[in-house]
KESE-814296 format. One record per residue (C-alpha): x, y, z; residue number from 0. Coordinates in nm, 2 decimals. Layout:
N
+--------+--------+--------+-----+
!   east !  north !     up !   i !
+--------+--------+--------+-----+
!      X !      Y !      Z ! NUM !
...
+--------+--------+--------+-----+
***
This chain:
267
+--------+--------+--------+-----+
!   east !  north !     up !   i !
+--------+--------+--------+-----+
!   0.01 !  -0.01 !  -0.02 !   0 !
!   0.10 !   0.35 !  -0.05 !   1 !
!   0.05 !   0.63 !   0.19 !   2 !
!  -0.12 !   0.96 !   0.09 !   3 !
!  -0.12 !   1.27 !   0.23 !   4 !
!  -0.46 !   1.41 !   0.33 !   5 !
!  -0.64 !   1.63 !   0.14 !   6 !
!  -0.67 !   1.98 !   0.24 !   7 !
!  -0.99 !   2.14 !   0.28 !   8 !
!  -1.15 !   2.44 !   0.41 !   9 !
!  -0.96 !   2.77 !   0.52 !  10 !
!  -0.63 !   2.56 !   0.51 !  11 !
!  -0.67 !   2.50 !   0.15 !  12 !
!  -0.76 !   2.86 !   0.07 !  13 !
!  -0.48 !   2.99 !   0.24 !  14 !
!  -0.26 !   2.74 !   0.02 !  15 !
!  -0.41 !   2.86 !  -0.28 !  16 !
!  -0.38 !   3.24 !  -0.21 !  17 !
!   0.00 !   3.15 !  -0.15 !  18 !
!   0.03 !   2.99 !  -0.45 !  19 !
!  -0.14 !   3.28 !  -0.66 !  20 !
!   0.08 !   3.53 !  -0.50 !  21 !
!   0.40 !   3.35 !  -0.56 !  22 !
!   0.31 !   3.32 !  -0.93 !  23 !
!   0.22 !   3.68 !  -0.95 !  24 !
!   0.48 !   3.87 !  -1.15 !  25 !
!   0.68 !   4.13 !  -0.98 !  26 !
!   0.62 !   4.51 !  -1.03 !  27 !
!   0.83 !   4.61 !  -1.33 !  28 !
!   0.85 !   5.00 !  -1.22 !  29 !
!   1.03 !   5.14 !  -0.96 !  30 !
!   1.00 !   5.44 !  -0.74 !  31 !
!   1.03 !   5.76 !  -0.89 !  32 !
!   1.37 !   5.98 !  -0.81 !  33 !
!   1.37 !   6.31 !  -0.66 !  34 !
!   1.34 !   6.58 !  -0.93 !  35 !
!   1.46 !   6.93 !  -0.84 !  36 !
!   1.37 !   7.08 !  -1.20 !  37 !
!   1.11 !   7.34 !  -1.23 !  38 !
!   0.76 !   7.21 !  -1.18 !  39 !
!   0.46 !   7.25 !  -1.39 !  40 !
!   0.30 !   7.63 !  -1.31 !  41 !
!  -0.04 !   7.57 !  -1.47 !  42 !
!  -0.33 !   7.36 !  -1.39 !  43 !
!  -0.36 !   7.05 !  -1.57 !  44 !
!  -0.74 !   7.02 !  -1.73 !  45 !
!  -0.96 !   7.03 !  -1.98 !  46 !
!  -1.03 !   7.31 !  -2.26 !  47 !
!  -1.37 !   7.33 !  -2.42 !  48 !
!  -1.20 !   7.35 !  -2.76 !  49 !
!  -1.03 !   7.01 !  -2.66 !  50 !
!  -1.37 !   6.85 !  -2.61 !  51 !
!  -1.66 !   6.72 !  -2.80 !  52 !
!  -2.02 !   6.92 !  -2.82 !  53 !
!  -2.19 !   6.65 !  -2.58 !  54 !
!  -1.94 !   6.72 !  -2.29 !  55 !
!  -2.07 !   6.88 !  -1.99 !  56 !
!  -1.78 !   6.98 !  -1.76 !  57 !
!  -1.86 !   7.02 !  -1.36 !  58 !
!  -1.69 !   7.10 !  -1.04 !  59 !
!  -1.43 !   7.33 !  -1.19 !  60 !
!  -1.35 !   7.07 !  -1.50 !  61 !
!  -1.30 !   6.79 !  -1.22 !  62 !
!  -1.63 !   6.59 !  -1.37 !  63 !
!  -1.73 !   6.53 !  -1.68 !  64 !
!  -2.07 !   6.44 !  -1.78 !  65 !
!  -2.23 !   6.35 !  -2.14 !  66 !
!  -2.57 !   6.45 !  -2.29 !  67 !
!  -2.81 !   6.17 !  -2.28 !  68 !
!  -3.07 !   6.30 !  -2.46 !  69 !
!  -3.22 !   6.34 !  -2.80 !  70 !
!  -3.00 !   6.07 !  -2.92 !  71 !
!  -2.68 !   6.19 !  -2.75 !  72 !
!  -2.70 !   5.86 !  -2.53 !  73 !
!  -2.57 !   5.68 !  -2.84 !  74 !
!  -2.27 !   5.87 !  -2.89 !  75 !
!  -1.90 !   5.90 !  -2.74 !  76 !
!  -1.82 !   6.21 !  -2.55 !  77 !
!  -1.44 !   6.30 !  -2.54 !  78 !
!  -1.17 !   6.51 !  -2.37 !  79 !
!  -0.82 !   6.58 !  -2.44 !  80 !
!  -0.59 !   6.76 !  -2.15 !  81 !
!  -0.44 !   7.11 !  -2.20 !  82 !
!  -0.10 !   6.95 !  -2.09 !  83 !
!   0.11 !   6.70 !  -2.27 !  84 !
!   0.40 !   6.47 !  -2.19 !  85 !
!   0.73 !   6.42 !  -2.39 !  86 !
!   0.94 !   6.29 !  -2.12 !  87 !
!   0.97 !   6.14 !  -1.80 !  88 !
!   0.72 !   5.89 !  -1.65 !  89 !
!   0.37 !   6.01 !  -1.49 !  90 !
!   0.02 !   5.91 !  -1.42 !  91 !
!  -0.33 !   6.05 !  -1.42 !  92 !
!  -0.66 !   5.87 !  -1.29 !  93 !
!  -1.03 !   5.83 !  -1.36 !  94 !
!  -1.31 !   5.69 !  -1.18 !  95 !
!  -1.69 !   5.64 !  -1.31 !  96 !
!  -1.88 !   5.80 !  -1.03 !  97 !
!  -2.22 !   5.73 !  -1.15 !  98 !
!  -2.40 !   5.55 !  -1.46 !  99 !
!  -2.67 !   5.76 !  -1.66 ! 100 !
!  -2.90 !   5.54 !  -1.77 ! 101 !
!  -3.08 !   5.64 !  -2.04 ! 102 !
!  -3.38 !   5.41 !  -2.20 ! 103 !
!  -3.51 !   5.46 !  -2.55 ! 104 !
!  -3.87 !   5.31 !  -2.69 ! 105 !
!  -3.84 !   5.00 !  -2.92 ! 106 !
!  -4.08 !   4.73 !  -3.03 ! 107 !
!  -3.94 !   4.54 !  -2.76 ! 108 !
!  -3.98 !   4.80 !  -2.48 ! 109 !
!  -3.71 !   5.01 !  -2.35 ! 110 !
!  -3.35 !   4.90 !  -2.37 ! 111 !
!  -3.06 !   5.05 !  -2.16 ! 112 !
!  -2.74 !   5.18 !  -2.35 ! 113 !
!  -2.40 !   5.02 !  -2.24 ! 114 !
!  -2.15 !   5.25 !  -2.03 ! 115 !
!  -1.80 !   5.24 !  -2.24 ! 116 !
!  -1.48 !   5.40 !  -2.08 ! 117 !
!  -1.17 !   5.48 !  -2.29 ! 118 !
!  -0.84 !   5.60 !  -2.11 ! 119 !
!  -0.51 !   5.67 !  -2.30 ! 120 !
!  -0.29 !   5.91 !  -2.46 ! 121 !
!  -0.33 !   6.12 !  -2.79 ! 122 !
!  -0.13 !   6.36 !  -3.00 ! 123 !
!  -0.23 !   6.72 !  -3.00 ! 124 !
!  -0.37 !   6.69 !  -3.36 ! 125 !
!  -0.54 !   6.38 !  -3.30 ! 126 !
!  -0.95 !   6.37 !  -3.28 ! 127 !
!  -1.07 !   6.45 !  -2.92 ! 128 !
!  -1.27 !   6.10 !  -2.92 ! 129 !
!  -1.03 !   5.78 !  -2.89 ! 130 !
!  -1.14 !   5.53 !  -3.11 ! 131 !
!  -1.02 !   5.31 !  -3.38 ! 132 !
!  -1.06 !   5.55 !  -3.66 ! 133 !
!  -0.73 !   5.76 !  -3.52 ! 134 !
!  -0.39 !   5.64 !  -3.52 ! 135 !
!  -0.29 !   5.91 !  -3.33 ! 136 !
!  -0.41 !   5.77 !  -3.00 ! 137 !
!  -0.37 !   5.46 !  -2.75 ! 138 !
!  -0.62 !   5.38 !  -2.49 ! 139 !
!  -0.74 !   5.12 !  -2.28 ! 140 !
!  -1.10 !   5.07 !  -2.28 ! 141 !
!  -1.34 !   4.90 !  -2.00 ! 142 !
!  -1.34 !   4.57 !  -2.17 ! 143 !
!  -0.99 !   4.51 !  -2.08 ! 144 !
!  -0.86 !   4.61 !  -2.43 ! 145 !
!  -0.57 !   4.82 !  -2.56 ! 146 !
!  -0.62 !   4.97 !  -2.86 ! 147 !
!  -0.43 !   5.18 !  -3.13 ! 148 !
!  -0.61 !   5.25 !  -3.48 ! 149 !
!  -0.78 !   4.92 !  -3.57 ! 150 !
!  -0.52 !   4.70 !  -3.35 ! 151 !
!  -0.70 !   4.57 !  -3.03 ! 152 !
!  -0.60 !   4.32 !  -2.79 ! 153 !
!  -0.71 !   4.18 !  -2.47 ! 154 !
!  -0.45 !   4.29 !  -2.24 ! 155 !
!  -0.61 !   4.35 !  -1.90 ! 156 !
!  -0.89 !   4.27 !  -1.65 ! 157 !
!  -1.21 !   4.51 !  -1.69 ! 158 !
!  -1.29 !   4.80 !  -1.47 ! 159 !
!  -1.64 !   5.00 !  -1.41 ! 160 !
!  -1.81 !   5.23 !  -1.18 ! 161 !
!  -1.63 !   5.30 !  -0.85 ! 162 !
!  -1.29 !   5.17 !  -0.97 ! 163 !
!  -1.01 !   5.40 !  -0.98 ! 164 !
!  -0.85 !   5.37 !  -1.28 ! 165 !
!  -0.46 !   5.48 !  -1.30 ! 166 !
!  -0.29 !   5.52 !  -1.65 ! 167 !
!   0.10 !   5.56 !  -1.65 ! 168 !
!   0.28 !   5.69 !  -1.95 ! 169 !
!   0.65 !   5.61 !  -1.91 ! 170 !
!   0.85 !   5.82 !  -2.15 ! 171 !
!   1.19 !   5.79 !  -1.95 ! 172 !
!   1.45 !   5.67 !  -2.20 ! 173 !
!   1.70 !   5.55 !  -1.91 ! 174 !
!   1.38 !   5.32 !  -1.80 ! 175 !
!   1.36 !   4.97 !  -1.93 ! 176 !
!   0.98 !   5.03 !  -1.96 ! 177 !
!   1.04 !   5.35 !  -2.21 ! 178 !
!   0.78 !   5.45 !  -2.43 ! 179 !
!   0.50 !   5.21 !  -2.28 ! 180 !
!   0.15 !   5.29 !  -2.11 ! 181 !
!   0.04 !   5.08 !  -1.85 ! 182 !
!  -0.31 !   5.02 !  -1.63 ! 183 !
!  -0.38 !   4.99 !  -1.29 ! 184 !
!  -0.70 !   4.90 !  -1.10 ! 185 !
!  -0.75 !   5.03 !  -0.77 ! 186 !
!  -0.37 !   5.04 !  -0.70 ! 187 !
!  -0.32 !   4.73 !  -0.86 ! 188 !
!  -0.18 !   4.64 !  -1.20 ! 189 !
!  -0.40 !   4.50 !  -1.43 ! 190 !
!  -0.23 !   4.53 !  -1.74 ! 191 !
!   0.18 !   4.47 !  -1.81 ! 192 !
!   0.35 !   4.78 !  -1.98 ! 193 !
!   0.23 !   4.79 !  -2.35 ! 194 !
!   0.47 !   4.94 !  -2.63 ! 195 !
!   0.37 !   5.31 !  -2.78 ! 196 !
!   0.33 !   5.27 !  -3.18 ! 197 !
!   0.61 !   5.39 !  -3.35 ! 198 !
!   0.42 !   5.68 !  -3.50 ! 199 !
!   0.35 !   5.82 !  -3.15 ! 200 !
!   0.69 !   5.82 !  -3.02 ! 201 !
!   0.91 !   6.12 !  -2.98 ! 202 !
!   0.55 !   6.33 !  -2.98 ! 203 !
!   0.41 !   6.52 !  -2.74 ! 204 !
!   0.13 !   6.31 !  -2.54 ! 205 !
!  -0.17 !   6.45 !  -2.42 ! 206 !
!  -0.40 !   6.26 !  -2.14 ! 207 !
!  -0.73 !   6.14 !  -2.33 ! 208 !
!  -1.09 !   6.00 !  -2.22 ! 209 !
!  -1.40 !   5.90 !  -2.40 ! 210 !
!  -1.70 !   5.77 !  -2.24 ! 211 !
!  -2.07 !   5.72 !  -2.26 ! 212 !
!  -2.35 !   5.63 !  -2.02 ! 213 !
!  -2.11 !   5.75 !  -1.73 ! 214 !
!  -2.01 !   6.05 !  -1.51 ! 215 !
!  -1.59 !   6.07 !  -1.49 ! 216 !
!  -1.42 !   6.21 !  -1.21 ! 217 !
!  -1.06 !   6.29 !  -1.34 ! 218 !
!  -0.76 !   6.32 !  -1.14 ! 219 !
!  -0.43 !   6.48 !  -1.26 ! 220 !
!  -0.31 !   6.49 !  -0.89 ! 221 !
!  -0.11 !   6.60 !  -0.71 ! 222 !
!  -0.25 !   6.35 !  -0.43 ! 223 !
!  -0.35 !   6.02 !  -0.60 ! 224 !
!  -0.70 !   5.86 !  -0.50 ! 225 !
!  -0.54 !   5.52 !  -0.52 ! 226 !
!  -0.16 !   5.52 !  -0.45 ! 227 !
!   0.02 !   5.28 !  -0.69 ! 228 !
!   0.26 !   4.98 !  -0.57 ! 229 !
!   0.55 !   5.23 !  -0.65 ! 230 !
!   0.60 !   5.61 !  -0.65 ! 231 !
!   0.49 !   5.76 !  -0.95 ! 232 !
!   0.43 !   6.12 !  -0.98 ! 233 !
!   0.10 !   6.27 !  -1.13 ! 234 !
!   0.08 !   6.49 !  -1.43 ! 235 !
!   0.03 !   6.79 !  -1.21 ! 236 !
!   0.39 !   6.73 !  -1.06 ! 237 !
!   0.55 !   6.70 !  -1.36 ! 238 !
!   0.88 !   6.88 !  -1.44 ! 239 !
!   0.80 !   7.17 !  -1.69 ! 240 !
!   1.08 !   7.02 !  -1.92 ! 241 !
!   0.89 !   6.70 !  -1.95 ! 242 !
!   0.57 !   6.92 !  -2.07 ! 243 !
!   0.42 !   7.07 !  -2.37 ! 244 !
!   0.14 !   7.30 !  -2.30 ! 245 !
!  -0.18 !   7.26 !  -2.55 ! 246 !
!  -0.27 !   7.53 !  -2.78 ! 247 !
!  -0.56 !   7.72 !  -2.71 ! 248 !
!  -0.81 !   7.84 !  -2.96 ! 249 !
!  -0.73 !   8.18 !  -3.11 ! 250 !
!  -1.01 !   8.46 !  -2.98 ! 251 !
!  -1.19 !   8.63 !  -3.27 ! 252 !
!  -1.06 !   8.96 !  -3.41 ! 253 !
!  -1.34 !   9.15 !  -3.33 ! 254 !
!  -1.38 !   8.97 !  -2.95 ! 255 !
!  -1.72 !   8.83 !  -3.07 ! 256 !
!  -1.78 !   8.44 !  -3.13 ! 257 !
!  -2.02 !   8.29 !  -3.39 ! 258 !
!  -2.27 !   8.02 !  -3.24 ! 259 !
!  -2.41 !   7.76 !  -3.47 ! 260 !
!  -2.72 !   7.56 !  -3.36 ! 261 !
!  -2.74 !   7.26 !  -3.58 ! 262 !
!  -3.16 !   7.13 !  -3.63 ! 263 !
!  -3.27 !   6.82 !  -3.77 ! 264 !
!  -3.59 !   6.80 !  -3.92 ! 265 !
!  -3.77 !   6.44 !  -3.99 ! 266 !
+--------+--------+--------+-----+
***
């Protein structure tokens, strides 16, 4: 007869499973940021209306982004691009879906709710303000766990949703082994390994950007993180001025008066 060790059950087995899972978890690939004594960013990071879609309604001093949900707008993505871009260093920003904005539309099958969508990433200054597959001047993570650049799409992370703090890290530090990558964190824990930036975006200033539908987003550029990462990483608001490029504001009209266009759709 051959002796067999008794099978472990209950809390003992659960504890062993957690230890096995923990031991198989890859070590964090980023290190703590060093002290940076260079002059910091003097302006506030935020969103300018000229760099948002028409269906975006900023609130709370631009820290909350809401989208229109009536008259067909519930079907459209809302997009916004920040007013400060990065051209060096390693920095992060965070977003949280603080509420879902359900909108129902009538159909022969009754009412149906529109799905919630969140895209977070970076884009060049000349890109479209909506992060989507139709632009090759942006790279982003979506709430389903995909990373996308143009029509190139791959499942690389876990999904994220309401009330979860999503942190996006852009590493442009040429001395880092993870240079020219973008990473995703959920509630302070890594959910995606560093993803390489497309060649077409390397060497160009990259601006934080978000797109969303069916949610209200809280955007945090720092200096205090909502959910600290496993390593010390400065927020965009803490960035060195040498690593930044300020966005170009829309020129003021020569006569000081703006023209307002009101599109009207008729059946």
